[in-house]
C-alpha positions in Angstrom: 8.8 -1.5 -1.7 11.3 -4.1 -2.7 10.8 -7.8 -2.1 13.3 -10.6 -2.4 12.6 -13.7 -4.3 14.2 -16.6 -2.2 14.0 -20.2 -2.7 16.4 -23.4 -3.6 18.0 -23.7 -6.6 16.2 -24.9 -9.7 12.7 -23.8 -7.9 12.0 -21.4 -10.5 13.2 -18.0 -9.1 14.4 -16.7 -12.4 11.0 -17.9 -14.4 9.1 -16.0 -11.4 11.0 -12.7 -12.0 10.9 -13.2 -15.8 7.1 -13.3 -15.7 6.2 -10.5 -12.8 8.7 -8.0 -14.7 7.9 -9.4 -18.2 11.4 -10.0 -18.8 12.7 -12.0 -21.5 14.2 -15.4 -20.5 17.5 -15.9 -19.7 19.3 -19.5 -18.8 22.5 -18.0 -17.2 22.7 -14.6 -15.5 25.5 -13.6 -12.7 24.3 -10.4 -11.3 21.5 -9.3 -9.1 18.8 -8.6 -11.1 16.3 -5.7 -10.3 12.9 -5.4 -11.8 9.9 -3.4 -11.3 6.6 -4.9 -11.3 3.2 -2.7 -12.6 0.4 -3.7 -9.7 -2.8 -4.2 -11.6 -5.8 -2.2 -10.1 -9.1 -2.5 -11.1 -10.1 1.1 -10.1 -7.5 2.2 -12.1 -8.8 0.9 -15.3 -12.5 2.2 -14.5 -11.3 5.5 -13.8 -9.5 5.9 -16.9 -12.3 4.5 -18.9 -14.7 7.3 -17.4 -12.2 9.8 -18.0 -11.3 8.8 -21.4 -7.7 9.6 -20.2 -4.8 9.8 -22.6 -2.3 8.1 -20.2 -2.6 5.5 -17.5 -0.1 4.8 -15.0 -0.2 1.8 -12.5 1.6 1.5 -9.2 4.8 -0.1 -9.2 7.0 -2.9 -6.8 10.4 -3.6 -7.1 11.6 -7.3 -7.1 14.7 -8.5 -6.5 16.3 -11.8 -8.1 19.4 -13.0 -6.4 22.5 -13.5 -8.4 23.4 -17.3 -9.1 26.4 -16.8 -6.7 23.9 -15.7 -3.9 22.9 -19.8 -4.0 24.8 -22.8 -3.5 24.0 -24.4 -6.9 23.9 -27.7 -5.3 23.4 -27.3 -1.0 20.6 -27.3 0.7 20.8 -23.8 1.4 18.4 -21.0 0.5 20.4 -18.5 1.2 24.2 -18.2 1.6 24.9 -16.9 5.5 27.8 -14.6 4.4 25.0 -12.6 2.6 22.9 -11.7 5.4 24.0 -7.6 5.1 22.6 -8.0 1.4 19.4 -9.8 2.7 18.6 -6.8 5.0 18.3 -4.3 2.2 14.3 -5.8 1.2 10.9 -4.4 2.7 9.6 -8.4 2.2 9.9 -11.5 0.6 8.6 -14.2 -2.0 9.3 -17.8 -1.1 9.1 -20.1 -4.1 9.2 -23.8 -3.4 9.1 -25.9 -6.1 6.4 -28.6 -6.8 6.7 -29.2 -10.4 8.6 -32.5 -11.4 11.0 -32.9 -14.4 14.1 -35.3 -14.3 16.3 -33.4 -16.1 16.3 -30.4 -13.6 17.2 -32.0 -10.7 16.0 -31.2 -6.8 18.9 -30.1 -4.7 17.7 -32.8 -2.2 17.0 -35.5 -4.5 13.4 -35.5 -4.8 10.4 -32.9 -4.9 9.0 -32.8 -1.7 6.7 -29.6 -0.5 7.0 -30.6 3.3 10.5 -31.1 3.7 11.4 -27.7 1.6 9.4 -25.3 3.8 10.8 -27.1 6.8 14.3 -26.7 5.8 13.5 -23.1 5.1 12.2 -22.3 8.2 15.2 -23.8 10.0 17.3 -21.7 7.8 15.3 -18.1 8.2 15.5 -18.7 12.1 19.3 -19.5 11.7 19.1 -16.4 9.5 16.9 -14.0 12.0 19.3 -15.5 15.0 22.5 -14.4 13.3 21.3 -10.8 12.6 20.6 -10.4 16.0 23.7 -12.0 17.7 25.2 -9.5 15.2 23.5 -6.6 16.5 24.6 -7.8 19.9 28.2 -7.7 19.1 27.9 -4.4 17.6 26.5 -2.8 21.0 29.3 -4.8 22.9 31.8 -3.0 21.1 31.0 0.3 22.1 31.0 -0.6 25.7 34.2 0.8 26.5 33.4 4.5 25.4 30.0 4.3 27.1 29.2 6.1 30.3 27.7 3.9 33.7 24.3 4.6 32.4 24.5 4.1 28.6 26.3 0.9 29.4 23.3 0.0 32.1 20.9 0.7 28.9 22.7 -1.2 26.5 22.8 -4.0 28.7 19.1 -4.4 28.9 18.7 -3.5 25.3 21.1 -6.8 25.1 19.0 -8.8 27.3 16.1 -8.3 25.6 17.4 -9.0 22.1 18.7 -12.4 23.6 14.7 -13.0 24.8 13.5 -12.0 20.8 16.3 -14.6 19.6 14.8 -17.1 21.8 11.4 -16.7 20.7 12.5 -17.0 17.1 14.8 -20.1 17.6 11.2 -21.4 19.5 9.4 -20.3 16.2 6.8 -17.8 17.8 5.1 -15.8 14.7 5.9 -12.4 15.2 2.6 -11.3 15.5 1.8 -13.5 18.7 1.2 -11.9 22.1 4.8 -13.1 23.4 6.6 -10.1 21.4 6.1 -7.7 23.7 6.5 -3.9 22.4 9.7 -3.7 24.2 10.5 -6.9 21.9 9.8 -4.8 18.9 11.3 -1.5 19.9 14.4 -3.4 20.5 14.4 -4.7 17.2 13.4 -1.5 15.7 13.8 -1.3 11.7 16.5 -4.2 11.7 15.3 -7.0 8.9 14.2 -10.3 10.2 12.9 -13.0 8.3 10.2 -13.7 11.1 8.8 -10.0 11.0 9.0 -9.5 7.2 6.2 -9.5 4.9 6.2 -12.9 3.1 4.2 -14.7 0.5 4.4 -18.0 -0.5 4.4 -19.4 -4.0 4.2 -23.0 -4.8 5.6 -23.5 -8.6 3.3 -26.3 -9.9 3.0 -28.3 -13.1 0.2 -27.4 -16.0 -3.0 -28.7 -14.8 -1.7 -29.9 -11.1 -3.6 -28.7 -8.1 -1.8 -29.3 -4.2 -4.7 -31.3 -2.5 -6.9 -29.8 0.6 -4.8 -32.7 2.2 -1.3 -31.4 1.4 -2.3 -28.0 2.2 -3.2 -29.1 5.6 0.2 -30.9 6.1 2.2 -27.7 5.0 0.0 -25.5 7.1 1.8 -25.5 10.2 5.1 -24.6 8.8 4.0 -21.7 7.6 3.7 -18.4 9.0 0.2 -17.6 9.8 0.1 -14.4 8.2 1.9 -15.7 5.3 -0.3 -16.1 2.1 0.0 -19.1 -0.2 -0.6 -19.3 -3.9 0.0 -22.0 -6.4 0.9 -21.2 -9.8 2.8 -22.9 -12.9 5.4 -20.8 -13.6 6.8 -22.6 -16.6 3.5 -21.9 -18.2 2.9 -18.7 -17.1 6.6 -17.5 -18.3 5.6 -19.0 -21.9 2.9 -16.1 -21.9 5.2 -13.3 -21.3 5.7 -12.3 -25.3 2.2 -12.7 -26.1 -0.4 -10.1 -26.5 -3.8 -10.3 -24.5 -5.7 -11.9 -27.2 -2.9 -14.4 -27.6 -3.1 -15.2 -24.3 -6.7 -15.9 -23.9 -5.8 -18.1 -26.7 -3.4 -19.7 -25.0 -4.9 -20.5 -22.0 -7.9 -22.0 -23.7 -5.6 -24.0 -26.0 -4.0 -25.3 -22.6 -7.4 -25.5 -20.8 -5.5 -23.4 -18.0 -8.6 -20.7 -18.0 -8.1 -19.6 -14.5 -5.4 -16.6 -14.0 -4.5 -17.1 -10.3 -1.3 -14.8 -11.0 -2.9 -11.9 -10.3 -3.0 -13.1 -7.0 0.4 -12.2 -6.2 0.2 -8.7 -6.5 -2.8 -8.6 -4.2 -1.1 -10.4 -1.9 2.1 -8.2 -2.3 -0.1 -5.3 -1.1 -2.0 -7.5 1.7 1.4 -8.6 3.1 2.9 -5.6 3.0 0.0 -3.2 4.8 -0.6 -1.2 1.6 -3.0 0.1 -0.7 -3.4 2.2 -3.7 -5.1 5.5 -4.4 -5.7 7.6 -7.4 -5.1 10.7 -9.3 -7.0 11.1 -12.4 -7.7 13.5 -15.3 -8.0 14.0 -18.8 -4.2 14.0 -19.7 -3.3 11.2 -17.2 -4.7 8.6 -14.6 -2.0 7.0 -12.0 -2.4 4.5 -9.1 0.0 5.2 -6.2 0.9 2.6 -3.6 0.8 3.9 -0.1 1.3 2.2 3.2 -2.1 1.5 5.2 -3.3 4.4 7.6 -1.2 7.0 5.4 -2.3 10.6 6.1 -3.3 13.1 2.9 0.1 14.6 3.3 1.8 11.2 3.2 0.6 10.6 0.4 1.4 13.5 -1.2 4.9 13.2 -0.6 4.8 9.9 -2.5 3.9 12.0 -5.2 6.5 15.0 -4.8 7.9 16.6 -1.8 6.8 19.7 -3.0 3.1 18.9 -3.1 3.7 17.8 0.5 5.9 20.9 1.8 3.3 23.1 0.6 -0.1 21.2 1.2 -3.2 23.0 0.8 -5.8 20.8 1.0 -6.7 17.5 -0.4 -10.0 16.7 -2.6 -11.2 13.6 -2.2 -13.9 11.2 -3.9 -13.7 7.2 -3.7 -14.2 6.1 -7.0 -17.4 4.4 -6.2 -18.8 7.6 -5.7 -17.2 9.1 -8.6 -18.5 6.6 -11.2 -22.1 7.2 -10.3 -22.1 10.7 -12.1 -21.0 11.7 -15.7 -18.2 14.1 -14.7 -16.7 15.7 -11.8 -19.0 19.0 -11.9 -22.1 17.0 -11.1 -20.1 15.0 -7.9 -19.0 18.4 -6.4 -22.7 19.8 -6.7 -23.8 16.8 -4.8 -21.2 17.3 -2.1 -19.2 14.1 -2.8 -15.9 15.6 -3.6 -14.9 17.1 -0.1 -12.2 19.1 1.3 -9.7 17.1 3.3 -6.8 18.2 5.5 -3.2 16.9 6.3 -4.6 14.3 8.7 -7.3 12.8 6.6 -6.6 9.0 5.9 -6.3 7.5 2.6 -8.2 4.6 1.7 -8.7 2.0 -1.2 -10.1 3.4 -4.2 -9.9 7.3 -3.3 -9.4 9.6 -6.2 -7.4 12.5 -5.0 -6.4 16.1 -6.3 -4.0 18.0 -4.3 -3.6 21.7 -3.8 -0.4 23.1 -3.0 1.6 26.3 -2.8 5.0 26.4 -2.9 
């Protein structure tokens, strides 16, 4: 998975990227930055401690911070329209909205206003999606001369459906509403649309600032119903990137910011992308793997290596909650809690899996 950070200039996109990926602070950069985020997993921590493993490996998500030239430095646009093709490479969006106030960091609109920024993003994101659909229609129409009558009639119907989708987007209809039929979704296919893309919204606050319930009520109608909302003081979090765990705790105590909502970003990235984590575990290595919900055992095997999926024999599965009740795997197996599952077994959160295969 690769999530794209979107936001206005001076909203804190680089601070978010640096904090998520544990990267050094950079004031100026000219290239797209792609970083790998290690996703915290309590189940991995527990099973690693239980196994006393030599190596622990977290699941990973890629995060992309657009190059400076992707954004107008002084315009109101979140993303330049000429980069529509670039946007379509991503699996989801992290939308960053500024709430912090700093006179030395001017806001593109002249004032910090959550409601105004979200409204602007809503308008722009709909325009982007409509342009993507218009481009799709143009590409279909270019093929008309070489099509048979039957093929042309099929594509004409497809164009009509795409125009219906465009109208729903312009009206702000959520993609998961009943007005989007299976015909609509089939016509869109795998095309990237912000309207259907997994999204979390992060409000970049000042230290010790909290958005009030009254403010949230005002901006909630501007958010998609399926998007998550998180408040984080990114400048504060970025200051701790180079610190160890003990130093971080001391820093939090000194600043009286003891809660750590930052981990909620990782939980919500999994949630909005309909993903879960399963585990492979042993004395040498315990590892967390990210897969889509409802993934089969053979799909999960393919996540590790294509050879394991190709030569799949069976999966030995136990959920971590059952495993931790015993002192070793032998006891769990004797109690019948490590079960042999076939290719179609649906992987669940916290499953500890050993794949048997033959190639």
